[in-house]
N, C-alpha and C positions, 0 to 999 in steps of 0.2 A: 607689800614689798615691791619695789620697782623692778623693771626688767633687768637692769644692770645688776641689782643686788641678787636677784634669783640666779643670774648667770654666774656671778662670783661664788655664791653659796654652792651651786652645783659643781663648779670646778674644784672648790675646796673639798667637797665630799668625794669627788672622783680621785683626788690626789691621795686620799687616805686609804684607798682600796689596794690591797695586794691582789692583782688580777688572777694569780694562781690559787688563791684561797677561796673556795666555794662559799664558805660561811660569810666571808667579808663581802662577797658579791651579793649574797642574799640580804645582808644588812644594808647595802647600798640601795638595792631594789626597794626595801621597806621604807627607807628614809626619803628617797626621791618620790616614790608614789604618794606618800602621805603629805609631803610638802606641796607637790604640784597640784594635787586634786583640790587643795584648798585655795590655790592661787586664783586671782582674778586679773583680767587685763591681758596685755600682750606678753607672750612668753618668748624667751630666746630660741634661736635655732638649736635643736638638740645636737646637730652635727658640730656646733661650736664647742661642745662639751665632750662628746663621745664619737669615736670613729665608727664607721658602719659595722666593722667586724666586732667591735665591742658591744654595739647595740644588739647585734644578732646573738652574741653570747648571752646577754642579759635576757633576751626574749626566750632562749632555750632554758635558762635558769628559771624564768618565770613559769614555764610549763611544769618544771619539776619542783617548784618552790615548796619547801617545808620549813617552817620556823618553829623551833622547839619551845619558844617562850610561852605561847598560848595558842589555842586552836584558831581563834579569830584572826591571828596574824597570817594564817595560811592563805588568805584571800589577797594578800599583797601582790602575789604573782600575777593573778588575773587583773588586779588594779593597775599594775605597771603596764600591761599590754593595753588596757583601756586608756591610760594616760598617753601612751605613745600614739594612739589613734585619735582620741577625742581632743587632747590638749596640744600635742605637738604636730598632729596631722602628718605623721611620719610615713614615708613611702620608701620601700626598698628599691634600689637601683641595681639591675643585673650587672654582673661582671662580664666583660667582653673578651673575646679571643682576638687573635691577631688580625682577623678579617672584620672585626667590629660586630661580630655576632654574639648573642648572649651564651654564656657557658651554662649548659643545662644540668650537668652532673654536679649536684649540690645538695647536701643534707641540711634542710631548713628547719626552723622551729615547727613548721607544719608537719613535717615527718616525725619530729619528736612527739608532738601532740597525739598523732595517730598511734605511734608505738606505745605511748603511755596508756591510751585507751585500750589497746589490745592486751595489755597486761592487767586489766581490771582496775587500773588506777584512773578513776573517772576524771575526765576533763570536761568542764562545762561547755555545752555546744556553742555558747556565745563566743567562746575563745576562737573557734574556727572561723566564725564570721569576721571577727576582728583581724585575725591573721590574713584573711583574704582581702581585707582593706589595705593591709601593709604590702602584701605580695599580690599586687593587683595587675600584673602583666599576664593576661590570659592567653597571650600569644607565646608565652614562655612557660613551658611545662617542666618544672624542675623534677629531676629524677634522682632517687637515692641509690645506694649500693645494691639494694635488693630489686631495683626496677620499679619501685613504687613512686608514683608521680603525684603532683598537686591535683591533677584531674581525678585520679583515683581517690584522693583525700576528699575532694568535693563531693564525689558520688556516695561515699560512705558516711559523710558527716551530716547530721540532721540540720534542716533549715539552710542549706547552702545551694539551693536550686539555682539562684542567680549566678553563682560561680560556674555551675555546670553549663548553664545556657551560654555564658560568655565563651567558655572553652569551645563548645560545639559551633557557635557562630563563627569562630575564628579558624574552623577547619579541623578541630581535634577528632581523631578517629574514635568512635564510640565503642570499638571492639579491641582497644589496646589492652593487652594482658599484663598482669603482674607476673613476671617470669618465675619467681620462686614458688608461687602457688598455682599459677595458671588461671587465677580468678580474673574475670572480665569486669568492666565497670558495672554491668548489670548484676553480676553476682554480689558486688559490694553494695549496690543500691538496695538490693533485696534484703541483705543482712540488716541494713539500716531500717528498712520498712518493717521487718519482723520485730526489731527491737523497739522502735519508737512509734510504729504505726503510721509513718508518713510515706505515701506512695507516689508523690509527684515526680520524683527523680526517676523512678521506675518507668512511669508513663512517658516521660520526656525521652529517655534513652531508647525505648522501643520505637517510638515515633521518629527518632533520629537515625534509625538503622541498626540498632544493637541486635545481634544475632541471638534469638531466643533459645538456641540449641547448643551454644558453645559449652563444652565440658572443661572443667578445670583439671588439675593434675590427678585428682582423686576420681575423675570420671563424673563428677557432680555437675549436672546441668542446672540452669536457673530453676526449673521445676523441682529438682531435688532440694534446692535451697528453700524454696517456698514450703515444701512438705516437711522439712526438718524443723527442729527446735533448737534455738541457740540461746545461751545464757539463762537467766532466771525469768525472762519475759518471753512470751510467745503470743503472736497475734494470729487469729484465724478468722479475720473479719473481711473476707472476700478478695484477698490479694490474688489468689489463683484465678478467680473469675475475671478480674481486671486484666491479668496477664494474658489470658486467652482472648479476651475481647479486643485488646489493642493489637495483638499479633494478627488476629483475623482482619482488623482494619487495614493492616499493612500487607495482607495476603501472604503472611509468613506461616509456613507449616510448622507446627510444634510437635516434636517427637515425644509423645505423651508416655510411651513405654520404654524410654531410654534407660539403660542400666548403668550404674556406676561400677567402679572396679571391684566392688564387693558383690556385684550382681543384683543390687537392689533397684527397684523401680520407684518413681515418685509415689505411686499408690501405696507401696509397702511402707515407705517412710511416713506418709500421712496417717496411715492406720496406726503404726507403731507410736507415733507422737500425738495421737488422739486429736486429730484435726478434722472434725466432721464436715465442715464447709469445704475444706480442700479436697476431701474424699469425694464429695458431691461434684465439685467442679471437674475433677479428673475423670470421673465416670461419665459425666455429661459430655465430655469432649473425647470420648473414645478409649479410655484406659481399658486394657484387657483384663477382665476378671476371671477368664477361663483358666489361666495358669497362675492365678494368685495364690501365694503361699502365706498363711497367717504368720505374723512375727513370732519368734520364739520368746520364751520368758525373759531371757537376758536382755532383749532389746525392746520389749513392749512397754509402753507407758512412759515415754520420754519425760513428761512433766513431773513424774514422781521422783526423778533423780534429784530434784531440788529438796527433797525431804529425806535423803539418805541419812541414817544415823551418823553422827559425828560431823556432818556438814551443815545440816539444817534441822530445825525442830520438827516434831510431828505436826502434820497439817491440822489446822483447825477444822471443826465440823463443816463450816461453810466451804472451805477449800476441799474437804473430802467430798462434799456433794458435787462440787464443780468437776472433780476428777471422775466420780462415778457417772455423772451425767454425760461427760465427754465420751467415756467408754461405751455406754449404752447407745448413745446416738450414732457413734461410728459403726457399731454392730448393726443397728437398724438400717443405716444407709447401705451397708453391704448386703444384708438379707433382702432388702427391697429389690435389689438387682439380681437376685437369684443365688447368692452365695449361701452355702450351708456350713455353719460353724461346726467343726467336728469336735470330738472329745478332747483332743489335744489343745485346740483353741480355747475351749471352755476352761480347761485346767490352767492355761496360761493366764486367762483373765482372773480366775479365782485367786491364783497365787499373787497376782498384782493387787487385787483388793486386800488380801491379807497383809501384804507388805506395807500398804498404805494405811492399814488399820481402819478400813472403811466400815467394818461391821460394828454396829452400835453395841457399846458395852457400858459406857460411863454415865449415860443420862438416866437419872432417877425419875421415872414418869410419875411416881407418887408425889413429887413436888407440884404436880399439876401446873406446870409452866404454861400450858396451853389455855388455862382459864384466867390468866392475868388480864385484867380489864384493858389496859393500854395495848397489850400485845394482840388481843382479840380484835380490837378496833382496827389496827393496822393490817392484820392478817385478812380481815374481811374485805379490806380495800385493795388487796393484792390479788388480782385475777389471774388464774392459771390459763383459763380459757372461758368463753361465755358459759355462764351458769355453773362455774366451779371456781370458787375462791380458794386461797391458801388455807383459810380457816375451815372451809368445807372439807378440803382434802385431808387435813390432819385429824378430822373427826371420823373419817371413814374407817371401817374395819380393813385390815390389810388386804383381804381378798377383793374387797370392793375398790380399794384405792388402786391396786395394780390393774384392775379391769377398766378403770376410768382414764388411766394415763397411757399415752403412747411414749415411746422412747424420746421423741422430739421434745415433748413438753418438759420432762425432767431436765433436759439440756438448758432450758430457759429458766428453770426454777431458781438457780443460784442468784440471778439478778434480782429476785424478789427479796433476797436476804442480805444484800449488801448494805453497809452502813448508810443510813439515810432512807432506806426502805423500811426496815424494821429497826427502829431506833434503840430498842433495848437489846444490847448486843448479847447479853447472856441468854435472853429468851431466843434470839435468832440462832445462836449456836445450838441450843437444845432442840429447836425446831429442825435445824439442818441435820442433826444426828438422827432424829426420828424419820425425816424424809429419806435419808440414805437407806434406812431399814426398809422403807416402803418400796422405793424404786429398784433396789437390788433384789428384792423378793420377786419382782416381775421376771428378772433374768434367772434367778436361782431356782425357783420353785419347780417348774416342769423338768428342768435338767436334773435337779436333785431327785425328783420322783423316779426318773428313768434309771439313774445310778443306784438308788435305793432298791428298786425292784431287782436290778441285776445283782446287787450285793446280797440280797436275801434269796437269790436263785429262783425268784418268782414263786416262792412258797406262800406268800400272803396275798389275799385278795386285793385288787387294785384300790378298792374303797378304803380298806384298812391302811394301805400305804399312803393314800391321799390324806387321811386324817392325821397320821403320824407326821408326815412332812409338813402339813398345814400348821401344826402347832410349834414347829421349830423356828427359831430365829436364824438369821443368816450366818451368825458365827457357828451355829450348830449344823447348818447345812453344808458349810464349806468343807469339813472333813469328808462328808459323803461324796461331794463332787471330786475331791482330790484322790480318794482311796482307790478308785478304779483306774488302772493304768491302761493306756491304749495298747 
């Protein structure tokens, strides 16, 4: 189709659209996208067909695009944005005031895309990169009615570090806040890092002068954000340590014990959300453990919230092992620094284990899953530590197993069970359930023994108590741990 024919076809399609009818605009997006993406050769100027305000309206529609005919059509919205960038090379031109300066107060498709993501309606990260190709005036920081800007959007969007760099190079303040929430660009970049695991924007902002101690309207500092858990994903892969290292490079003092408006420190949040690496980093950089208060049952175990009945399914044994390992490693990190877990803390943890159904009940060990030839071969190749393979571990008696393992090693165990490590998933799940019993026994046994002796008013010899407790599984030990109130 020639350029003139494409132009006439596009104009004809445009004339058929009732601009006040959203469904007709969606239909136009669908037809134009599928026609242009197949076209070769020179295309007409899109401004000869559509006015800038109409293009912007269609870009917003593309963000919200939903076509009821079939699911595959829903990609037409993203395709339209791609066509505008790749085929038409479309660039937005700012509107100017009487003095010839760009008007900054403007709700753009970028703002709509961020709003859609904030309501859990996922927008592909590539859309943000495409939009920054259209809205490529980085000396013009568009701001919506809530005070959210394009610079804020760049900081929270994955893989948009190029846009962040351009804004900063042109003099953008790295500490400009979102008025409605008080969030700084660093808060937003940390949220993105926690969700997607990408830390480059965080590093760039701190090195460019972002204040590591700015608190938002809830009193949350960047360290609180790092220590918390957001959404159904959470990364505990060294973000806190990176935060401290770069802040030290810039000779910036970090307020490690800052409290939010609920009185919580970053350390309390890191413990409550089962982030052992973050706990370590906070303690290594001076977090005060002397006044530490262990989280209550209502706020302990942030990741378990993804498994609340009615919202999500019960976690698989592999995920149960991940949760149990996280708890035990957090406790180990605290105890190594001299913290003593009291009875109330023990009961909080046991209640969490019960809520997550971590105590083994369903695996029938008579099936002899651990003797399966393929499973044995892979388990022998999975080393827990020198001279102790996964296969060796599951062959040990419970008392031997808990004596051979530290709390740190169980934290790494779940990586041995991920798909691709143990390829027979049903065997891996059975193994994970069995390992949960072993590693939790290390935590439960001595504490249950103390509670049992108190429960029996010390009428039985300690050896008898040890024998009784030693034969109980964790689901039998948990009532003993919970029955004695502080």
